TIDREN-917647 format. One line per 4 residues: number of its first residue (from 1); their letters; for each residue x, y, z of N, C-alpha, C, O. Coordinates in steps of 0.2 Angstrom, whole numbers. Example, Ala and Ser with C-alpha at 12.3 -4.5 7.8 and 13.67 -1.06 7.14 Angstrom:
2
1 = as = 66/-28/39/62/-22/39/66/-16/39/71/-17/42; 64/-11/35/68/-5/36/64/0/39/67/6/40
//
This chain:
201
1 = mlsp = 624/142/1347/625/147/1345/633/147/1344/636/143/1347; 635/150/1342/643/155/1340/646/161/1344/643/166/1346; 652/161/1345/655/168/1346/655/170/1341/654/166/1337; 658/178/1341/658/181/1338/665/182/1332/665/184/1326
5 = aerw = 668/178/1336/672/177/1334/672/171/1331/671/172/1325; 671/166/1331/669/161/1325/663/162/1321/662/156/1318; 660/165/1320/655/168/1317/663/173/1310/664/173/1304; 666/174/1314/672/178/1309/675/174/1307/675/174/1300
9 = hlri = 679/170/1310/680/164/1303/678/161/1298/681/159/1293; 672/160/1302/666/157/1296/669/161/1290/674/159/1287; 666/166/1290/661/170/1287/671/173/1281/671/175/1275; 676/171/1286/683/173/1279/684/167/1275/686/166/1269
13 = rlls = 681/160/1280/682/155/1275/677/154/1270/679/151/1265; 671/156/1269/667/157/1263/670/163/1259/671/161/1253; 671/166/1261/675/172/1255/679/167/1251/676/164/1247; 685/166/1253/691/165/1255/694/160/1248/698/161/1244
17 = vpwh = 688/155/1250/690/149/1246/681/150/1237/675/152/1237; 687/146/1232/680/147/1227/675/140/1228/675/134/1227; 671/144/1232/664/137/1233/663/133/1229/665/127/1228; 660/138/1223/657/136/1219/657/133/1216/653/129/1213
21 = svma = 665/133/1215/668/128/1208/669/120/1216/668/113/1216; 670/123/1220/671/117/1224/660/112/1224/658/108/1220; 658/113/1228/654/111/1227/650/109/1222/646/105/1223; 651/111/1215/649/108/1209/653/101/1208/651/97/1203
25 = qfdm = 659/99/1212/661/93/1211/655/85/1215/656/80/1213; 651/85/1219/647/85/1223/641/81/1219/638/83/1214; 640/74/1223/633/73/1219/626/74/1226/624/73/1232; 624/76/1222/616/81/1228/610/76/1229/605/78/1233
29 = spgt = 609/71/1225/605/66/1226/609/62/1231/615/63/1234; 602/56/1232/602/52/1240/610/51/1242/612/57/1242; 614/48/1244/618/43/1245/621/44/1252/618/45/1257; 628/43/1252/632/42/1258/637/47/1256/639/47/1250
33 = lldv = 642/53/1262/645/57/1260/651/57/1269/649/59/1275; 656/56/1267/661/56/1273/665/63/1275/671/64/1272; 663/67/1278/669/76/1277/674/73/1281/674/71/1287; 679/72/1276/687/69/1282/689/77/1282/690/81/1277
37 = gcgp = 690/78/1289/694/85/1294/690/90/1292/691/95/1289; 682/86/1294/677/92/1293/676/98/1297/671/101/1296; 681/100/1300/680/108/1304/675/110/1306/673/106/1311; 671/116/1307/665/120/1312/660/116/1306/654/117/1308
41 = glls = 661/112/1299/658/111/1294/653/114/1293/648/115/1295; 656/115/1288/656/122/1284/653/121/1274/650/125/1271; 655/114/1273/653/111/1268/647/107/1270/643/106/1265; 644/106/1274/637/103/1279/633/109/1279/627/108/1278
45 = flle = 633/113/1280/631/120/1279/631/122/1272/626/126/1272; 634/121/1267/633/123/1258/630/116/1257/626/116/1253; 631/109/1260/624/105/1256/619/109/1258/615/112/1254; 618/107/1266/611/108/1265/610/117/1261/607/118/1255
49 = eggy = 611/120/1263/609/127/1255/608/124/1251/602/124/1250; 615/121/1245/613/116/1241/606/112/1238/606/109/1232; 602/111/1243/598/105/1241/601/97/1242/599/93/1239; 607/96/1245/610/91/1247/603/87/1250/598/89/1253
53 = qgsy = 604/79/1246/597/75/1248/599/70/1253/596/67/1257; 607/69/1252/607/61/1256/611/63/1262/610/69/1265; 617/59/1266/620/60/1273/624/61/1274/628/57/1272; 627/65/1279/633/69/1280/635/66/1285/632/67/1291
57 = sgid = 642/63/1285/646/61/1293/651/66/1291/655/65/1286; 652/71/1296/657/73/1295/664/70/1302/663/67/1307; 670/73/1300/674/69/1305/682/74/1308/687/76/1306; 680/75/1312/691/77/1310/694/75/1320/691/75/1325
61 = pdar = 698/75/1318/703/76/1325/702/79/1329/704/77/1334; 697/85/1328/700/91/1333/693/92/1335/688/94/1331; 692/90/1345/686/91/1347/687/98/1347/687/96/1341; 687/102/1347/684/109/1348/683/111/1340/683/117/1340
65 = ktgr = 682/110/1335/680/109/1328/675/107/1328/671/111/1326; 673/99/1331/670/98/1329/662/99/1334/656/97/1332; 664/101/1341/660/104/1345/659/110/1341/653/111/1344; 659/115/1337/657/121/1335/654/119/1330/650/123/1327
69 = aerw = 654/112/1326/650/109/1320/641/110/1324/636/112/1322; 644/107/1329/637/104/1333/632/108/1336/626/107/1337; 637/116/1339/633/122/1340/630/123/1337/624/123/1339; 633/124/1329/630/128/1323/622/127/1321/616/130/1321
73 = lgqs = 627/116/1320/620/114/1315/618/108/1318/614/104/1315; 621/107/1325/620/103/1327/617/93/1325/619/93/1319; 615/90/1325/616/82/1324/610/81/1321/606/86/1322; 608/76/1317/601/75/1316/602/66/1313/606/62/1314
77 = drrn = 597/66/1309/596/57/1306/602/60/1301/607/56/1300; 601/64/1298/606/64/1290/612/66/1292/616/65/1287; 614/70/1298/619/74/1299/621/71/1304/617/70/1308; 631/69/1307/633/70/1313/642/71/1311/646/71/1306
81 = ftta = 642/72/1317/649/76/1318/652/73/1323/651/74/1328; 657/67/1322/664/64/1324/669/65/1327/673/67/1323; 672/64/1334/681/67/1333/685/60/1332/686/56/1336; 685/61/1327/689/55/1327/695/55/1319/695/60/1315
85 = dvgv = 699/50/1318/703/52/1312/699/44/1308/696/39/1309; 705/49/1298/702/43/1296/701/37/1295/696/34/1292; 707/35/1299/710/25/1301/707/22/1306/710/18/1310; 699/27/1307/697/20/1314/691/22/1314/687/22/1319
89 = thgs = 690/26/1304/681/24/1302/681/19/1298/684/16/1293; 674/18/1301/672/10/1298/666/14/1293/665/20/1293; 662/10/1288/659/9/1285/660/14/1279/663/19/1280; 656/12/1270/661/12/1265/656/21/1263/651/22/1267
93 = fdqv = 656/24/1258/651/28/1256/653/31/1249/657/30/1245; 646/36/1249/647/35/1240/651/42/1239/651/44/1233; 654/47/1242/659/50/1241/663/52/1249/661/52/1255; 669/54/1246/673/54/1253/676/62/1250/679/62/1244
97 = slld = 675/69/1253/680/72/1253/687/75/1255/691/71/1254; 690/79/1257/696/79/1258/698/87/1259/703/88/1257; 695/94/1262/695/98/1261/701/101/1263/703/100/1269; 706/106/1259/710/109/1263/713/109/1269/712/114/1273
101 = vlyl = 719/99/1268/717/95/1274/725/95/1273/728/97/1277; 727/93/1268/733/88/1269/738/92/1270/743/88/1270; 740/98/1272/746/104/1270/747/101/1282/752/103/1286; 743/99/1282/744/99/1290/746/93/1291/747/90/1297
105 = vpse = 746/90/1285/749/82/1283/756/79/1284/756/75/1279; 763/78/1290/766/75/1286/768/73/1279/764/69/1276; 772/75/1277/773/72/1266/775/65/1268/773/60/1264; 778/63/1272/779/54/1274/774/52/1275/772/48/1271
109 = rras = 768/56/1281/761/51/1278/756/54/1274/750/52/1276; 756/57/1269/751/59/1265/748/52/1260/743/50/1261; 752/50/1257/750/43/1253/746/36/1258/742/31/1257; 748/37/1264/742/32/1268/737/37/1269/731/35/1269
113 = fisa = 738/45/1271/732/47/1274/725/48/1268/719/48/1269; 729/48/1261/724/49/1256/720/40/1253/715/39/1250; 726/35/1256/722/28/1252/718/29/1259/712/30/1257; 718/29/1268/714/28/1270/706/30/1268/701/27/1268
117 = caar = 708/39/1264/700/40/1261/700/35/1256/695/34/1254; 703/33/1253/700/32/1246/698/22/1248/697/18/1243; 697/20/1255/698/13/1257/690/16/1258/686/13/1256; 689/20/1261/681/23/1263/675/24/1257/669/27/1256
121 = lseg = 679/20/1252/674/24/1246/669/17/1246/669/12/1250; 664/17/1238/660/11/1238/663/8/1233/669/10/1233; 660/5/1228/662/5/1223/659/10/1216/653/11/1214; 665/13/1216/663/20/1210/659/27/1214/655/32/1213
125 = grlt = 662/26/1220/663/32/1224/668/37/1221/672/34/1216; 669/44/1223/671/46/1221/677/50/1226/676/51/1232; 682/53/1224/685/55/1231/685/62/1231/688/62/1226; 684/69/1232/688/75/1230/693/79/1237/693/79/1243
129 = vlts = 697/80/1232/702/80/1237/702/91/1235/702/92/1229; 703/97/1239/702/102/1239/709/107/1242/709/110/1247; 716/106/1236/722/106/1242/726/115/1239/724/117/1233; 729/119/1243/730/127/1239/738/127/1241/740/132/1244
133 = gggp = 743/121/1238/747/121/1237/751/122/1229/757/119/1227; 744/127/1228/746/125/1218/750/133/1217/754/135/1221; 748/136/1213/753/141/1209/757/146/1205/760/145/1200; 756/152/1208/766/154/1208/768/152/1216/765/150/1221
137 = gwkr = 774/153/1215/778/153/1221/778/160/1226/783/160/1230; 773/164/1225/770/170/1229/763/165/1234/762/165/1240; 760/161/1229/754/162/1232/755/153/1240/751/151/1244; 761/151/1237/762/146/1238/766/149/1248/764/147/1254
141 = aldr = 770/152/1247/773/158/1251/769/160/1257/771/159/1263; 764/163/1254/758/165/1259/750/162/1260/745/164/1262; 753/153/1255/750/150/1261/753/146/1265/749/143/1268; 761/145/1266/764/144/1271/764/147/1277/764/143/1281
145 = lqek = 763/155/1277/763/160/1281/757/161/1286/757/162/1292; 751/161/1281/747/160/1286/745/154/1290/742/153/1296; 746/150/1287/743/142/1290/749/143/1297/747/144/1302; 754/143/1296/758/143/1303/756/149/1307/758/148/1313
149 = aatg = 754/153/1306/748/159/1309/744/155/1313/744/154/1319; 741/153/1310/732/149/1312/738/144/1316/739/145/1322; 741/139/1313/742/133/1319/745/137/1326/744/134/1331; 749/143/1325/756/142/1331/751/149/1335/753/151/1341
153 = lgit = 744/151/1333/737/153/1338/734/150/1339/729/152/1343; 734/143/1336/729/137/1341/723/136/1336/720/131/1338; 722/139/1332/717/140/1328/716/135/1321/711/135/1317; 721/131/1321/721/126/1318/728/118/1322/734/119/1323
157 = hgea = 724/113/1323/730/107/1324/733/105/1317/731/107/1311; 739/101/1320/740/96/1314/749/96/1317/753/98/1321; 750/90/1309/758/87/1314/762/91/1308/768/89/1308; 761/95/1304/765/96/1299/763/105/1297/759/107/1301
161 = capc = 765/109/1292/763/116/1289/766/115/1283/771/119/1281; 763/109/1279/770/114/1272/763/110/1265/758/106/1266; 765/117/1258/759/115/1256/758/108/1252/761/103/1254; 755/108/1247/754/103/1244/749/105/1239/745/109/1240
165 = dgae = 753/100/1233/750/103/1226/746/99/1222/749/94/1221; 739/100/1219/737/96/1215/741/89/1212/738/83/1214; 746/89/1208/751/85/1206/751/78/1213/750/72/1213; 753/82/1218/757/77/1222/750/73/1222/752/67/1223
169 = vary = 743/74/1222/738/70/1226/736/67/1222/731/63/1224; 740/67/1215/735/66/1210/741/59/1211/736/55/1213; 748/55/1210/750/52/1212/749/50/1217/749/43/1217; 746/53/1224/744/48/1229/738/45/1229/735/43/1235
173 = megc = 733/44/1222/726/44/1223/727/37/1216/723/33/1215; 734/38/1211/737/34/1208/739/27/1210/738/22/1207; 741/29/1214/745/25/1218/741/19/1225/744/14/1227; 731/24/1226/730/18/1228/723/16/1226/719/13/1230
177 = glrg = 724/16/1217/722/12/1213/714/15/1211/708/12/1209; 717/24/1213/706/27/1207/709/30/1201/714/32/1199; 701/28/1200/704/28/1188/700/36/1190/696/39/1195; 703/39/1183/697/44/1181/701/53/1184/698/59/1184
181 = ievd = 707/50/1185/711/57/1190/712/64/1188/717/66/1184; 707/69/1191/707/76/1186/710/81/1192/710/81/1198; 712/83/1187/719/92/1194/716/96/1190/716/94/1184; 711/102/1193/708/106/1191/712/115/1193/708/116/1198
185 = diga = 714/119/1193/716/125/1194/712/127/1195/708/127/1190; 708/133/1202/703/136/1202/704/137/1205/702/135/1210; 711/142/1206/714/147/1210/713/155/1208/713/160/1211; 712/153/1201/714/159/1198/707/163/1203/702/161/1205
189 = gylh = 711/171/1203/706/176/1208/706/174/1215/704/180/1218; 707/171/1219/711/170/1225/719/171/1228/725/170/1225; 718/172/1233/725/172/1238/730/166/1237/736/166/1238; 726/160/1236/730/154/1237/727/152/1230/723/155/1226
193 = gfel = 732/147/1231/735/140/1223/728/136/1222/730/130/1221; 721/137/1223/720/130/1225/718/126/1220/718/127/1214; 716/120/1221/716/114/1216/712/109/1220/713/108/1226; 707/106/1214/705/101/1215/707/94/1210/706/94/1203
197 = vtgs = 708/88/1215/708/83/1212/705/79/1213/706/77/1219; 701/73/1208/694/68/1210/698/63/1207/703/64/1204; 695/58/1209/695/52/1207/689/48/1209/686/49/1215; 688/42/1206/684/36/1208/686/31/1210/692/32/1210
201 = a = 684/26/1212/684/21/1215/683/15/1209/683/9/1210
//
């Protein structure tokens, strides 16, 4: 059972992100997916709503978030939430997602963070990254202001609060050997400069 404040936060996330564009990136057939920085499990919920047939593993270093995901969605044979960092996660996955997380990672650690995510991909596996640091300057300023407020209020935990755009993510993907990298601007009509970056092992 989620509190009214938790339900309100999920509603805001549903309305403020172009999820239709994000969800179009995922293969819904049987397979394995690792959601890095899963938060309260919103991607897992949307995958189930969309008919995803594979298994889902969500990890997040914030135990409050994984605990909320468990209370909301529960654990099952096909879905699990774990309080962990990607650096200590084992196994390989057909898909790895990293959705609106990199702004919390210090810039000097982002390359190694992306590399750790890419290392979890099986041969031919696909990495999908959503970042909100693109678009015009006013969107980046708003992004920085909102996220500083969220971290200051304790809603979000992280070691940094700095926008990260799609071109930066693409460089990190190239650096760890991913192929077919694409950057798509999906922020039109939204307050944040959302960009999707995808690449394959």
